[in-house]
N, C-alpha and C positions, 0 to 999 in steps of 0.2 A: 504493500500500500504506500509506503514511503517512496519507493522507486517511481510509482505511478504519479505521485504528487510532484516529484522532482522533474520527471519527463514532461508532464503537462505544463508545468510552470515555464520550463525552458522553451517548449514549442510555442507557447503564447508570446514569450518575449521576442522570439525570432520571427513572429508573424506567420508561423506555419499552421497554427490552429486558432480559430476564432471561437471563443466561448460566448457566454451570454453576459454582456456588459450591462450592469445595472446603472441607471441614470444618476446624476449628481455625484459623480466620483465614487460610486459604489463598487463593490468587488466584482471581479470577472469570474464567473462560475463556469468551470470546465469539467469537473468530475466530483462525484460524491461517493464516498467509500462506506460500505456497510458490511462489517465482519469480513466475509470472503467474497462479497459481491461488489461490483463497481458500476456506477451509472455515469456515462459520459454525456455531456450536454454541449451543444454548440449550434452554430448557424448551419442551415442546410446547404451544403456545397460539396462538390467532388473533392476539393482540396482537403477539406476537413476529414473526409472519409479515407483518403489516401494516407494522410498523416496518421490517423488513428490506426490504420492497418499496419503501417510501418512501426508505430510505437509498440503495438502488441507483439510484433515480431522481435523487436529489440529487447523487450521485457523477457521474452522467452529465452533469448540467447544469454542474457545476463544472469537470470535467476534459475534457469533450467526448468521452469514451469511452462507448460504448454496450454494455451487457451483452447478450450473445446468449443469450436465454432458452432456446433449443433445446439449448444446451450445458450448461445448469444442471440439476441433479437434486436432489430432496428425499428424504432418507432418514429414516425413523422407527425409533427403537429401542424395541422393545416396543409398537409401534403396528400395528394391523391394516392390511391393504392398502387397504381402502376409505377409511379415515381419511387415509392417506398420499396417495391419489389426490385426495381433496377438498381437502386443504391445498395440494397441488401445483398444482391449478387456480387457487387464489387467487394463487399466485406466477407463474402462467403458465409453468410449467416441467414437466419430466417427473417422474414418480414413480420413484424408484430402488429397487433391491433389493440387499441384501447377499448375498455379497460383490461389490464392484465393482473394476474395474481402474484403477490409477493408475500411470502410467509402466510399464505392462506387468506389474505385480505385483498380485495380488488383495489387497484391503483388506477387513477384516472377516471373514476366513476363518481357520481354524485351520491355520497354515502348518507345523505339525508333521506334517500329513498330506500324503503325497506326491501325492495326487490333485490338489491345488491348484497344485502345481508343474509338472504335466504340460503346460499350455499354454506356460509359459515354456521348458521343455525342447524341446517340439515346434517352437517358433518358432526356437530356435537351430539345431536339426537341419536345418530347412528352408533355412537360409542356408549350410549346409555340404554342397554337392552331392557326390554319390558320386564324381565324377571326381577330386575333390581328394585323397581318400585313396588313389586308385589311382596318381596321377601325381606326388604330392609326394615329395620326397627323404626320406631317413631323418630328417634334422634337422627337416624340415617336419612329418612325421608325429609326431615326438616332441613338437613344439610343440602340435600338434593334440590329442595325448593329454593334455597338461598342462591343457587347457581343461576336461577332464572329460567330453567328449562321446565316447560309446562306441557301437560297432555292436552291434545286437541279435543278429547272426548268431553261431552257435557256431563257434569256431575252437580249434585246438590251443593250449593255454597252456604255453609252454616254461619260463617263469620265474615263481616265485611273486610275487604283487603286493607282499608285504611287502618283498622285495628290490628290486623295481623302484622302489618309493617311497622307498627309502633315499637319503640324500644321496650324492654322488659320493665324498665322503671315506670312506664306509663301503662303497664298491663297488656302489652302486645307480645308477639312471638319473636320480635326483632328480626323478621325477614326483611332485609334491607331493600328499600325502593331503588330500582336500577336508575331512575331519574336522579335521585339524590346523589348517588355515587358518580353519575356522569357529570352533574354540576360541580362536584368537588374536584373531579379529575380535570375538567376544563378550567376551573379556577387556578389550578396549579400552573397552568401556562402563563397566567398573569405574573405569578411569583417567579417563574423561570425567566421570563423576559426581563423583569426588573433586576434579577440577580445576575444574569449573564448577558449584558447588553453588547458585549464584544464578540459573542459567538456568531458564526456565519448566518445561521437562520434568523437570529435577532436583527442583524444588520439588514438582511433582505426585507424582513417585515417592516422595519423602521423606514426604509427607503420607499417601499410601496405604499405604506399607509400613513406616512407623515403628512398631516394637514395643518401643521404649524399651530395647533391648538395647545394652550398651556394648562387647560383645566382637565385634561384627560390623564389618567394614570398610565395608560398604554396608548400608543398611536393607533388610531382607527379611522379609516376613511370608508364611510358607509357606501360610497359609490363603487367600491371594489368588492365584488362577490368572492366567496371562497371560505376556507376553513377559519381563517383568522377573524372574519366578520362574525362567525358563529361564536368564537371564543370571546370576542369583544362584547357580544350581547349578554354575557354573563352578568354584567353590572345590573341590567334591567331585571333579569330573572331573579337575582338574589334580593334586589330591592323589593320585589313583590312579596317576599316572605319576611321582610324586616331586617335584612342583612345588607349593610352598606359596605361594599368591598373596599372603598377608600379608607374607611375607619378601621378596618381589620388588617389590611395589608399595609404594614408600616415599616419604616426604615429606622433601625436602631444600631448604633455603633458601626455604621457602614454596611450593615447587612439588612436584607429585607426578610421579614418574618410575618407569620400569621399571629395576630394579637393574642389569642387564647392558648397558643401552643408554647409552653415554657421549655420543653426538652429539646425539640428540634426547631429548625428555622421554619419548616413547613411540613404539615402532615395532612394528607388527604383524609385520613380518619377523623382528625379534629374538625376539618371543614364540614365533613358529612355529619358529624355529631351536632355541630352548630346549626346546620340546616334542619336536621330532625328535631332538635330542641325548639327551634322557632316555629315549627309546624304542629307540635304536640301540645295538647291541652290536658292538664292533670284531671280535670273533671270528667274526662272520658275514660279514665282508667277503671280497672275492675276493682270494685270495692272490697277491701280487706284481703286482697290477694298479693302474695309475694312469691316470686319465682325462687326455687331452690335447686341448685345444680345437683345436690346430693343431700341426704341419702335417698329420697324417693326417686325411682327411675323416671326419665323424661315423659314416658307415656302416661304415668299417673299424674304428674304435674299438669300435663296437657288436658287430661280428663277433668281435673278439678277446675282448670281455667275455663273450659267450655261449660261445665256445670254451673259455675258462678255467673256466666254470661247468659245461661238459659238456652244455649245453642247445642242441645243434645238431641239425638235422633229418637225422641219420644214419639208416641203415637200422635199426640196433638201437634207436635212440631212437624212431623211428616205430612199430616193432613193439611196444615197451613201452607206447605210448600207444594201442594198439588198431588201428593202421592195418594193413590186410591186406598182408603182405610175404611173398612166396614164398621169398625168399632174403635173408638179412641179412649175407652175407659181403661183404668189400670188393670193389667192382667192378673195382679196379685190380690187386690182387695175389691176391685170392681165398683168402688164407691164414688170415685171422682175421675175426671179426665186425666190421662197420663201426661203430665207436663214434667219439665226438668225438676222443678221444686218438689213435685209430688213424688217422683222417683227417689230423690235423695234425702227428703226430709219429711214431707207431710203424710206420706203413706204410713199407716200404723206399723207395718213391718219395719220400715226404715227408722221410725221414731224409736222403736224398741231397740234397734241396733245402737242408735246414738245414746239411749239411756244406759245401756250396758257399757259402752265405751267411755262415756263421761264419768260414770260411777267408778270405773277401773282406774282412771287417771285422777280421780278425786276432784272433779269439777262439777258443780251443781248444774243440773240441766236448766237452761234458760227458758222458762215457760212462755215468756213474752215473744220469743222468736217464732216467725211464721214462714221462714224461707231459709234456704241454705246460705245465701250471702249474709243474712243477719246472724246466723249461728257462727259463721267464720269470723265475722267482725267482733262478736262477743269473745270468742276464743283468743283472737289476736290482742284484744285489749285486757285480757286477764293478767293479773300480776304474776311475775315469774321472770327468771333470768333468761339470758340469750340461749343457752344450751337447752334449758327446759322447754322453751318455746319451740326450738328446732325439733325436739323429740315429739311434742304434741302435734306440731305441723306434719311430721312424718306419719303419725297415727291417723290424722285427718285424711291424708292422701290414701292410706291403706283402707280406711273406712269407705271412702267414696269409690275406690276401685272395687272393693268386694261387694258393695251394694249394686254397682253396675253389672258386675259379673253374675250375681245371683239373679238380677232382673233378666239378663239375656238368657240365662239357663232356663228360666221359666217361660220366656217368650218363644225361644227357638227349639227347646228340647222338652218343654213341658215338665221340667224337673224343678221341684220346689226344694230349696236349700233352707233348712231350719235356722232360726235365729242364733242358737247356741253354736252351731257349726260355723256360721259366718263370723261370729265374734271370735272364735278360736283362730280362724284363718287370718283375721285382721291382726291379731296379736303376733301370729307367726310371720306374716309379711313384714310388719314393722320391725320385729326382732331381727330378721335377716338383713333388712336394709341398714339398720343401725350397726350391726356387727360387720357387714361386708362393704358398705358404701360410705360410712361416716368416719371422719377422723376423730373418733372418740374411743374411750376404753370400752371394751366389750363387756356387757353385763352377762351374768349367768341366766339361764332360762328360769330358774327358780325365783330369782329376784325380779326378773322381768314380769313373770306372771303376777307377782304382787305389786308391780309397778314401783319397785324399790330402786329408783334411779339415782340416788344420792351418790353412789360410787362412780358414776360416769359423768357427773356434772362438775 
């Protein structure tokens, strides 16, 4: 690559090769190097082609590296195909057409049109075979969802995407919005321009977009279409959500940095968090809910999250979404419509479960509660240390999980699971999670049955 730069510089000095001369004393661009690839740029002329052909031959003689002509292509901007084919024959290479693929991404295409992203998306989908989505755990499926790959099949949507994409702090699943990530990535180009004004690409942008305006953080000429115009539009996009880029991208001690980022000069993650924070409203969070990475498994946390939202596949919920249901009453008691709160709290069977569980952990049953969210809020506000509350929170997850399992066993297998057996399973699940998934001292089964947890607190 260094030899190429030296050769091209000498060829331009001698007038043997004419690159692209930028106006107002800007640089003369003749070649761009990318790892083991080189892109030559210049005026369309036979002399340029002859010089380039000789340069590649000289390079081979000096370095011992031979150029594979079949891997080279010649592209003409504003030149008809016949002329491109004639010139390509002089170079003994193929005539190329725009757009072309480089590292799997189309070059020379309008990437604002989704049709040009279709091959990239299709290639990613082909690597994610269908069996993965069927057999992955909940945590695996959540990771897969965060990559942005979705199934085209129509399914029931139980929770709005706006809530799913909220951070866990605000009661969401933290499935990041691609748009927020894109805004943060584009914002980084503002920082890169301010931090590296002497790099070639920055000089080119400055020359093309310089409009002699002093109130702009970066040069931007709206009459010039292209990628930089999209990058420049970030100021308006961020201002719509209450973020002033000029107030956040500041110069300190000769370096440019993002205001809220103390560890690095710039962090895409920090910008994305600022964007998410400006769009999230705490009043829309799930009441009384806190995500725990452990000890409860992710699938149990997810079930509790949906139960508190009332977004469970109950009979009443399915009927409201258009599913054909001949009977929406509770399959266990038959006294009320089967809603989420009825399944997990108001059904007499579920209330008996909670009576046993709360008596076991020595918490008085709150008679004033009429729903699962109210019960969880009461438990959250109960006096107790941090570790004790983690243990109770784990037991709550186990209780919700076993109530749902017993309900499904009744609906799909017509199998009634007694209250005492369900209560025993709740204690077993919570015990295993505490012992194997929590960074706590393991209790003995005997002390756990008595809820003697002083030894692990």
